[in-house]
C-alpha positions in Angstrom: -1.1 31.2 31.6 -4.3 29.8 30.1 -4.1 29.7 26.3 -6.5 28.0 24.0 -5.2 24.5 23.2 -6.0 24.7 19.5 -3.6 27.6 19.3 -0.6 25.3 19.6 0.5 26.5 23.0 -0.5 24.5 26.1 -0.4 25.2 29.8 2.2 23.5 31.9 1.5 19.8 32.3 -0.3 19.5 29.0 2.8 18.9 26.8 2.1 15.2 26.3 -1.5 15.8 25.4 -0.5 18.4 22.9 2.1 16.1 21.3 -0.6 13.3 21.1 -3.0 15.7 19.3 -0.2 16.9 17.0 1.0 13.4 16.2 -2.6 12.5 15.1 -2.4 9.1 16.9 -5.1 6.7 15.7 -6.6 3.8 17.7 -5.2 0.4 17.3 -6.9 -1.8 14.8 -8.6 -4.7 16.5 -7.6 -8.2 15.4 -9.9 -11.2 15.6 -9.2 -13.9 18.1 -7.5 -17.1 17.0 -10.6 -19.1 17.9 -12.9 -17.0 15.8 -10.6 -17.1 12.8 -10.2 -20.9 13.0 -13.9 -21.3 13.4 -14.6 -19.2 10.3 -12.0 -21.0 8.2 -13.3 -24.4 9.4 -16.9 -23.5 8.6 -15.9 -22.4 5.0 -13.8 -25.6 4.5 -16.2 -28.2 5.8 -19.2 -26.4 4.5 -17.8 -25.8 1.0 -20.6 -27.9 -0.6 -23.0 -25.2 0.6 -20.9 -22.0 0.6 -19.2 -22.5 -2.8 -22.5 -22.4 -4.9 -23.7 -19.5 -2.8 -20.4 -17.6 -3.4 -20.6 -18.3 -7.2 -24.2 -17.2 -7.2 -23.4 -14.0 -5.3 -20.6 -13.0 -7.7 -22.7 -13.8 -10.7 -25.5 -11.6 -9.2 -23.0 -8.7 -8.9 -21.9 -9.3 -12.5 -25.5 -9.6 -14.0 -27.1 -6.8 -11.9 -26.0 -4.0 -14.4 -27.4 -6.0 -17.3 -30.7 -6.4 -15.5 -30.8 -2.7 -14.8 -30.0 -1.9 -18.4 -32.9 -4.1 -19.6 -35.3 -2.5 -17.1 -34.4 1.0 -18.3 -35.4 0.1 -21.9 -38.8 -1.0 -20.7 -38.5 -4.8 -20.1 -40.2 -6.0 -16.8 -38.0 -7.3 -14.0 -38.9 -11.0 -14.4 -38.2 -11.2 -18.2 -35.0 -9.1 -17.7 -33.7 -11.5 -15.0 -34.6 -14.6 -17.0 -33.0 -13.3 -20.2 -29.8 -12.2 -18.4 -29.3 -15.5 -16.5 -30.2 -17.7 -19.4 -27.9 -15.7 -21.8 -25.0 -15.9 -19.4 -25.3 -19.6 -18.7 -25.9 -20.3 -22.4 -22.6 -18.6 -23.2 -20.9 -20.7 -20.5 -22.5 -23.9 -21.9 -21.4 -23.0 -25.5 -17.9 -22.3 -24.2 -17.8 -25.7 -22.5 -19.0 -27.6 -25.6 -16.5 -25.9 -27.9 -13.6 -26.7 -25.5 -14.7 -30.3 -25.1 -14.9 -30.7 -28.9 -11.5 -29.2 -29.5 -9.9 -31.3 -26.7 -11.3 -34.5 -28.2 -9.9 -33.6 -31.6 -6.5 -32.7 -30.2 -6.3 -36.0 -28.3 -6.8 -37.9 -31.6 -3.9 -36.0 -33.3 -1.3 -36.2 -30.4 0.3 -39.5 -31.6 1.1 -37.9 -35.0 3.3 -35.3 -33.3 5.5 -37.9 -31.6 8.0 -38.1 -34.5 8.7 -34.3 -34.4 9.4 -34.4 -30.6 11.8 -37.4 -31.0 13.5 -35.6 -33.9 14.2 -32.5 -31.7 15.5 -34.6 -28.9 17.9 -36.4 -31.3 19.1 -33.0 -32.7 19.8 -31.8 -29.2 21.9 -34.9 -28.5 23.7 -34.8 -31.8 24.7 -31.1 -31.6 25.7 -31.5 -27.9 23.8 -28.5 -26.7 25.0 -27.5 -23.3 28.1 -29.6 -23.3 26.2 -32.9 -23.5 23.8 -32.1 -20.7 21.0 -34.1 -22.3 23.1 -37.3 -22.6 24.4 -36.9 -19.1 21.0 -36.4 -17.7 19.7 -39.5 -19.6 22.6 -41.6 -18.2 21.9 -40.4 -14.7 18.3 -41.2 -14.9 19.1 -44.6 -16.4 21.5 -45.4 -13.6 18.9 -44.4 -10.9 16.3 -46.6 -12.6 18.7 -49.6 -12.6 19.5 -49.0 -8.9 15.8 -49.0 -8.0 15.1 -52.2 -10.0 18.0 -54.1 -8.6 17.0 -56.5 -5.9 19.0 -57.7 -2.9 20.6 -61.1 -3.4 18.7 -63.9 -1.5 20.3 -66.9 0.1 19.6 -70.1 -1.7 17.0 -72.3 0.1 17.7 -75.9 1.0 15.2 -77.3 -1.4 14.5 -75.3 -4.5 11.1 -75.7 -6.0 10.7 -75.5 -9.7 9.4 -72.2 -11.0 6.0 -72.2 -12.6 5.1 -69.9 -15.4 2.0 -67.7 -14.5 -1.1 -68.5 -16.5 -2.8 -65.6 -18.1 -6.3 -65.0 -16.8 -8.8 -62.7 -18.5 -11.8 -61.4 -16.6 -14.8 -60.6 -18.7 -17.3 -58.3 -17.0 -20.8 -58.5 -18.4 -22.6 -55.2 -17.6 -26.2 -54.6 -18.2 -27.2 -51.6 -20.3 -28.7 -49.9 -17.3 -25.4 -50.2 -15.4 -23.5 -48.7 -18.4 -25.9 -45.8 -18.5 -25.5 -45.3 -14.8 -21.7 -45.3 -15.0 -21.9 -42.7 -17.7 -24.5 -40.4 -16.2 -23.4 -40.8 -12.6 -20.4 -38.5 -12.7 -22.4 -35.8 -14.4 -25.2 -35.6 -11.9 -23.3 -33.6 -9.2 -21.9 -30.9 -11.6 -25.3 -30.5 -13.3 -27.1 -30.4 -10.0 -24.7 -27.7 -8.7 -25.1 -25.7 -11.9 -28.9 -25.9 -11.7 -28.8 -24.8 -8.1 -26.6 -21.9 -8.9 -28.9 -20.8 -11.7 -31.9 -20.9 -9.4 -30.1 -19.0 -6.6 -28.9 -16.3 -9.1 -32.4 -15.8 -10.4 -33.9 -15.4 -7.0 -31.1 -13.1 -5.8 -31.7 -10.8 -8.8 -35.4 -10.9 -8.3 -35.2 -10.2 -4.6 -32.1 -7.9 -4.7 -33.7 -4.9 -3.0 -35.3 -7.1 -0.3 -32.0 -8.9 0.4 -30.3 -5.5 0.6 -32.8 -4.3 3.2 -32.5 -7.5 5.2 -28.7 -7.3 5.2 -28.9 -3.6 6.4 -31.4 -4.5 9.2 -29.2 -7.4 10.2 -25.7 -5.8 10.4 -26.0 -2.1 9.9 -29.3 -0.7 11.0 -27.6 1.6 13.4 -25.5 3.2 10.7 -27.5 3.2 7.4 -25.1 5.6 5.7 -22.0 3.4 6.3 -23.9 0.1 5.4 -25.4 1.6 2.2 -22.0 2.9 1.2 -20.4 -0.6 1.8 -23.1 -2.3 -0.3 -22.7 0.2 -3.2 -18.9 0.0 -3.0 -18.9 -3.8 -3.0 -21.3 -4.0 -5.9 -19.4 -1.4 -7.9 -16.0 -2.9 -7.3 -16.9 -6.5 -8.0 -19.2 -5.7 -10.9 -16.6 -3.5 -12.6 -13.9 -6.0 -11.9 -15.7 -8.9 -13.5 -17.0 -6.9 -16.4 -13.7 -5.2 -17.2 -11.8 -8.5 -16.7 -14.0 -10.2 -19.2 -13.5 -7.4 -21.7 -9.7 -7.5 -21.1 -9.6 -11.3 -21.5 -11.6 -11.1 -24.8 -9.3 -8.4 -26.1 -6.4 -10.6 -25.1 -7.8 -14.0 -26.4 -9.0 -12.9 -29.8 -5.5 -11.8 -31.1 -4.0 -15.0 -29.5 -6.4 -17.3 -31.4 -6.0 -15.4 -34.7 -2.2 -15.3 -34.3 -2.0 -19.1 -33.5 -4.2 -19.8 -36.5 -2.0 -17.8 -38.8 1.1 -19.5 -37.4 -0.5 -22.9 -38.1 -0.9 -24.1 -34.5 -3.7 -26.8 -34.5 -6.9 -26.1 -32.5 -6.2 -22.3 -32.3 -9.8 -21.7 -31.2 -9.2 -24.0 -28.2 -6.1 -22.1 -27.1 -7.9 -18.8 -27.5 -10.8 -19.9 -25.3 -8.4 -21.3 -22.7 -6.4 -18.1 -22.7 -9.7 -16.2 -22.1 -10.7 -18.5 -19.2 -7.3 -18.9 -17.6 -6.7 -15.2 -17.4 -9.3 -15.0 -14.7 -6.7 -16.8 -12.5 -4.3 -14.2 -11.2 -0.7 -14.3 -12.3 -0.3 -18.0 -13.1 -3.3 -18.2 -15.4 -1.7 -16.6 -18.4 1.4 -18.7 -17.9 -0.6 -21.9 -18.0 -2.5 -20.8 -21.0 0.8 -20.2 -22.9 2.5 -23.4 -22.0 0.2 -25.8 -23.9 0.4 -23.9 -27.2 4.2 -23.7 -26.8 4.4 -27.5 -26.3 2.2 -28.0 -29.3 4.4 -25.7 -31.4 7.3 -27.8 -30.3 5.6 -30.9 -31.5 4.0 -29.7 -34.8 7.0 -28.4 -36.7 10.4 -30.1 -37.0 12.3 -26.8 -36.6 12.4 -24.2 -33.8 11.1 -21.1 -35.6 7.4 -21.9 -34.8 8.2 -22.2 -31.1 9.9 -18.8 -31.1 7.1 -17.1 -33.1 4.5 -18.6 -30.7 6.4 -17.4 -27.6 6.8 -13.9 -29.1 3.1 -13.8 -29.8 2.2 -14.4 -26.1 4.9 -12.1 -24.8 3.8 -9.2 -27.0 0.1 -9.7 -26.2 0.9 -9.9 -22.4 2.9 -6.6 -22.6 0.3 -4.8 -24.6 -2.6 -6.0 -22.4 -0.8 -5.3 -19.1 0.6 -1.9 -20.0 -2.0 -0.5 -22.4 -5.4 -2.2 -22.3 -5.8 -2.8 -18.6 -4.8 0.7 -17.4 -7.1 2.1 -20.1 -10.2 -0.1 -19.4 -10.0 -0.3 -15.6 -11.8 2.8 -14.4 -11.2 1.8 -10.8 -8.8 -0.7 -9.4 -9.8 -3.7 -7.2 -8.3 -2.1 -4.1 -6.0 -5.2 -3.5 -2.3 -5.2 -3.1 -0.3 -7.5 -5.4 0.8 -9.6 -2.5 -2.7 -9.9 -1.2 -3.8 -11.3 -4.6 -1.2 -14.0 -4.4 -2.0 -14.9 -0.8 -5.7 -14.9 -1.5 -5.2 -17.2 -4.5 -3.3 -19.7 -2.3 -5.8 -19.5 0.5 -9.0 -19.9 -1.6 -7.4 -22.7 -3.7 -6.6 -24.6 -0.5 -10.1 -23.9 0.7 -12.2 -24.6 -2.3 -9.9 -26.0 -5.0 -9.7 -24.8 -8.6 -13.0 -22.9 -8.3 -11.6 -21.1 -5.3 -8.6 -20.0 -7.3 -10.9 -18.5 -10.0 -13.0 -16.8 -7.3 -10.1 -15.6 -5.1 -9.9 -12.1 -6.4 -13.6 -11.1 -6.4 -14.1 -12.7 -3.0 -11.2 -10.9 -1.5 -12.5 -7.7 -3.0 -15.7 -8.2 -1.0 -13.7 -8.8 2.2 -11.7 -5.7 1.7 -14.8 -3.6 1.1 -16.3 -5.1 4.3 -13.1 -4.1 6.2 -13.1 -0.6 4.7 -16.6 0.2 6.0 -17.2 -2.0 9.0 -14.9 -1.2 12.0 -15.0 -4.8 13.3 -13.4 -6.0 10.1 -10.9 -3.2 9.6 -8.0 -5.7 9.8 -9.1 -7.1 6.4 -8.5 -3.7 4.7 -5.2 -3.4 6.5 -4.0 -6.8 5.5 -5.3 -7.0 1.9 -6.0 -3.4 0.8 -3.7 -1.3 -1.4 -4.2 2.0 0.4 -1.3 3.1 2.6 -2.0 2.0 6.2 0.4 4.5 7.7 0.0 8.2 7.3 3.0 9.9 5.6 4.4 11.4 8.8 4.1 8.1 10.7 5.7 6.3 7.8 8.6 8.8 7.7 9.1 8.5 11.5 9.2 4.7 11.2 12.0 4.9 8.6 13.9 7.4 10.8 13.4 5.2 13.8 14.8 2.3 11.8 17.8 4.3 10.7 16.9 4.2 7.0 17.2 7.7 5.7 17.6 6.5 2.1 14.0 5.1 1.9 12.8 8.2 3.7 14.4 10.3 1.0 12.7 8.2 -1.7 9.3 8.9 -0.2 10.1 12.5 0.3 11.2 13.0 -3.3 8.0 11.3 -4.5 6.0 13.8 -2.4 8.1 16.8 -3.6 6.9 16.1 -7.2 3.6 17.5 -6.1 4.5 19.6 -3.0 7.0 22.4 -2.2 9.7 21.7 0.3 8.1 23.9 3.0 4.9 21.9 2.7 6.7 18.6 3.1 8.5 19.8 6.2 5.5 21.4 7.6 3.0 18.6 7.1 5.1 15.5 7.1 8.6 15.9 8.6 7.8 18.1 11.6 4.8 15.8 12.6 7.2 12.9 12.3 9.6 14.5 14.7 6.7 15.3 17.0 6.1 11.5 17.2 9.7 11.1 18.2 9.2 13.8 20.9 6.1 12.0 22.1 8.1 8.7 22.5 10.8 10.6 24.4 8.3 12.1 26.8 6.7 8.7 27.4 10.1 7.3 28.1 10.1 4.6 25.4 13.0 6.1 23.5 16.5 5.8 24.9 19.3 8.2 24.1 20.8 6.0 21.4 17.5 5.8 19.5 17.0 9.6 19.9 20.4 10.2 18.4 19.7 7.8 15.6 16.4 9.4 14.7 18.0 12.9 14.8 21.0 11.7 12.6 18.6 10.1 10.1 16.6 13.3 9.9 19.7 15.4 9.3 20.8 12.9 6.6 17.3 13.3 5.1 17.8 17.1 5.0 21.2 16.7 3.4 19.8 14.3 0.8 17.2 16.9 -0.2 19.8 19.6 -1.0 19.4 19.0 -4.7 15.6 19.3 -4.5 16.1 22.5 -2.5 18.4 24.0 -5.2 16.0 23.1 -8.0 13.2 24.7 -6.1 15.3 27.8 -5.5 16.0 28.1 -9.2 12.3 27.8 -10.0 11.5 30.6 -7.5 13.5 33.0 -9.5 10.3 33.8 -11.4 8.3 36.6 -9.7 4.9 35.0 -9.5 5.5 31.6 -8.3 2.0 30.9 -7.1 0.5 32.0 -10.4 2.9 29.9 -12.4 2.2 26.9 -10.2 -1.5 27.3 -10.6 -1.2 27.7 -14.4 1.0 24.6 -15.0 -0.5 22.4 -12.3 2.9 21.2 -11.3 2.3 21.8 -7.6 -0.8 21.5 -5.4 -2.6 24.4 -3.9 -1.0 23.8 -0.6 2.3 24.8 -2.2 1.0 28.4 -2.7 1.9 28.9 1.0 5.6 28.7 0.1 5.2 31.6 -2.3 4.1 33.8 0.5 7.5 33.7 2.1 9.5 36.9 1.3 12.8 37.1 -0.5 15.6 36.5 1.9 18.4 37.8 -0.2 20.9 39.9 1.8 19.5 38.6 5.2 21.4 36.4 7.6 19.6 34.0 9.9 20.8 31.6 12.6 18.6 28.5 13.2 19.1 26.7 16.4 17.6 23.7 18.3 16.1 24.4 21.7 16.6 21.5 24.0 17.6 18.3 22.2 18.8 16.5 19.1 15.3 16.4 17.6 15.1 20.1 17.9 18.3 20.4 16.0 16.9 18.3 13.1 13.8 20.6 13.0 16.1 23.7 12.9 18.0 22.2 10.0 14.8 21.8 8.0 13.9 25.4 8.7 17.3 26.5 7.6 17.0 24.7 4.3 13.6 26.4 3.7 15.2 29.8 4.3 18.1 29.0 2.0 15.6 28.3 -0.7 14.4 31.9 -0.2 17.9 33.2 -0.7 18.9 33.9 2.9 22.3 33.3 4.3 21.7 30.7 7.0 23.9 29.3 9.7 22.9 26.5 12.2 23.6 26.0 15.9 22.9 23.0 18.1 21.0 23.0 21.3 24.3 22.7 23.1 25.3 26.0 21.6 22.3 27.6 23.3 23.8 27.0 26.8 25.0 30.2 28.5 28.6 29.5 27.8 27.9 28.6 24.2 25.9 31.7 23.5 28.9 33.9 24.4 30.9 32.0 21.8 28.4 32.5 19.0 29.3 35.0 16.3 26.2 37.2 16.2 27.6 40.4 14.8 26.5 39.6 11.2 23.3 37.8 12.1 20.0 39.6 11.6 17.7 37.1 13.2 17.9 34.0 15.4 15.2 31.4 15.4 15.1 28.8 18.1 12.7 25.8 17.8 11.1 23.5 20.4 9.2 20.3 19.8 8.2 20.2 23.4 5.4 22.6 24.3 6.4 22.8 27.9 9.5 24.8 27.1 8.1 28.3 27.6 10.3 29.1 30.5 13.4 27.8 28.7 12.5 29.9 25.7 12.2 33.0 27.8 15.7 32.5 29.2 17.1 32.0 25.7 15.5 35.2 24.5 17.0 37.2 27.3 20.5 35.7 26.9 20.5 36.3 23.1 19.3 39.9 23.4 21.8 40.6 26.1 24.5 39.3 23.8 23.4 41.6 21.0 20.5 44.0 21.6 20.0 44.7 17.9 19.2 41.0 17.3 15.8 39.8 16.3 14.9 36.6 18.2 12.0 34.3 17.3 10.7 31.2 19.0 9.0 28.3 17.2 6.8 25.8 19.1 6.5 23.2 16.4 3.0 21.8 16.0 0.9 20.1 13.4 0.2 22.1 10.3 -3.0 24.2 10.6 -2.7 24.9 14.4 -1.6 28.5 13.8 -3.3 31.4 15.6 -1.7 34.8 15.1 -3.4 36.4 18.1 -2.2 33.7 20.5 1.3 33.9 18.9 1.5 37.7 19.4 0.4 37.4 23.0 2.9 34.7 23.8 5.7 36.7 22.0 5.0 39.6 24.3 5.2 37.4 27.3 8.5 35.9 26.1 9.9 39.3 25.1 10.5 37.7 21.7 10.2 39.4 18.3 7.8 36.7 17.1 6.4 33.3 18.0 5.5 30.8 15.3 4.0 27.3 15.2 4.9 26.2 11.7 7.3 26.6 8.8 5.5 29.4 7.0 5.1 31.6 10.1 8.7 30.9 11.1 10.0 31.9 7.7 7.9 35.1 7.7 9.2 36.1 11.1 12.8 35.3 10.3 12.9 37.2 6.9 11.1 40.4 8.0 13.1 43.6 8.3 11.1 44.9 11.3 13.1 46.5 14.1 13.9 44.3 17.0 11.9 44.3 20.3 13.9 45.9 23.1 14.6 43.7 26.1 12.4 44.5 29.0 14.5 44.3 32.1 12.8 43.2 35.3 13.0 45.7 38.2 15.4 44.6 40.8 14.2 44.9 44.4 16.6 44.7 47.2 14.7 43.3 50.2 16.1 44.1 53.6 16.4 41.1 55.8 14.9 41.6 59.2 17.3 40.8 62.0 16.5 38.1 64.4 14.8 39.0 67.7 17.9 38.5 69.8 20.0 40.7 67.5 17.3 43.3 67.5 17.2 43.4 71.3 21.0 43.7 71.5 21.0 46.6 69.2 18.3 48.3 71.3 20.4 47.9 74.5 23.6 49.2 72.8 21.7 52.3 71.6 
């Protein structure tokens, strides 16, 4: 029988291909070789004197490009717009550095005056015996360790002891020339100033030649696919530019209340701590902690009591909570696209590679790598490793949890999806494709019997865990116009409207059974739960009950319809035998066959043709069609009995000759 493959039914021998297409198997992501990865890391490490200024210039170009475009839109030519943007940005950085240096110098002069308050707090801790004398015990332990280290091994007395001489103090006076003093002062500043000047020049030329650099990059790496390369460049520029701009705005909103609050509390150099909080917040996770430790230590040293320390800690905690839960979600129009673990790993990697500057640049640099992996197939592993998008499709993720024997986590994911989908949609688009992956592994011979039983048991446990969700959905479906109500309140997506097409099953009795294995039983349990939501009385039977001896033991008198499901598409002959046995057991029974397939592979014409060939009342490929066939009150199809032909066996030649002689 030749049937179109997209109809969900395949000819004999094509079951594995059908399962592969239904499972939506994707090609494996190519990983770089160890040699290429080591070479790239070594080049970045040993060439950091070259790559670090270029990386800083590139990120500043992304950050300043929107400002240059805004100035051009108001009529300023490109050259003045670039010069104004770059000089303004670096003037702000220079002013920031001067203020921080001045505040640090002033703080260094006042530190000795805070020593008395620190000693007073230590004495108060010792006198009150906080922690059961922990402070005194620790001090004694440290003192003993120091004495043990300083103690020397006893030496044997020598035969002739020479008298000890007291060492004479010697003072070395170095006479430096004024030129050498100037060289010692200016020398350490030459390298940072040269790097800063180089970065300024590179940023200016990158902004001036931005379009030309873009075209050269496209010609170099993506001339064969202009659409993908252009999209990658736009995505990288948008993500990095928005991240730097929004992070700057968030840091300013965070730092200004910190500086004002510390000034009100009386913490010295409040402006310094506000500026450090602004700068250190660019460092992921640990930056805000470092920015809060120094003011907390100063609050401990300034006042003799403990109230100032508590107020300072409360200020930082409140601002961190407000910034993280209110300001950042409000200002970030788009996220960086990095997972939290990727941000931490990237911070460790770039810090090891390029030091403190690498820590500051870690997030935007990793964003660029993720964008590269998202749009260039050769670097797809970067998006898989560091991106925040799910790397497994929902059905593959569910199958992995079922294969691991973890129905609880599978239930958690299912309940999250059921907040936006109906139960029939979840089973049709996620759970059944997951079981199809299991059937694919069974056909390939990579799943043993124990694993198959574990997957089936986990799937049945998932169905049992979703009973509460099914009851809640059944209560919601008491309203007459479910689809209209869902469209009005926006509680379910449009795909959920398919569930509203199922008829009311009140007063109907349906038996759902698996066809040939434990996985088929799990799929039948999912269909049974969907029919129960519609109000039908549903019973379940295993694939073992569909054996000839088992069918005779089934109580079919009160059953209106029997639905048998198969995950394997090569089960047409077995399905035909089951239909005949069931209809012989009870001629008034409606019998339907479901060849489970990926959602969307339904074809009513092919299903009707196959139903006629199987002598079944209906054939379905998904949850919705199976529910429609099971809950209809159409009369059953009569069983077509094949004409029996008694063929006379021709006698052998010798026997035929003997008969002729006898006659």
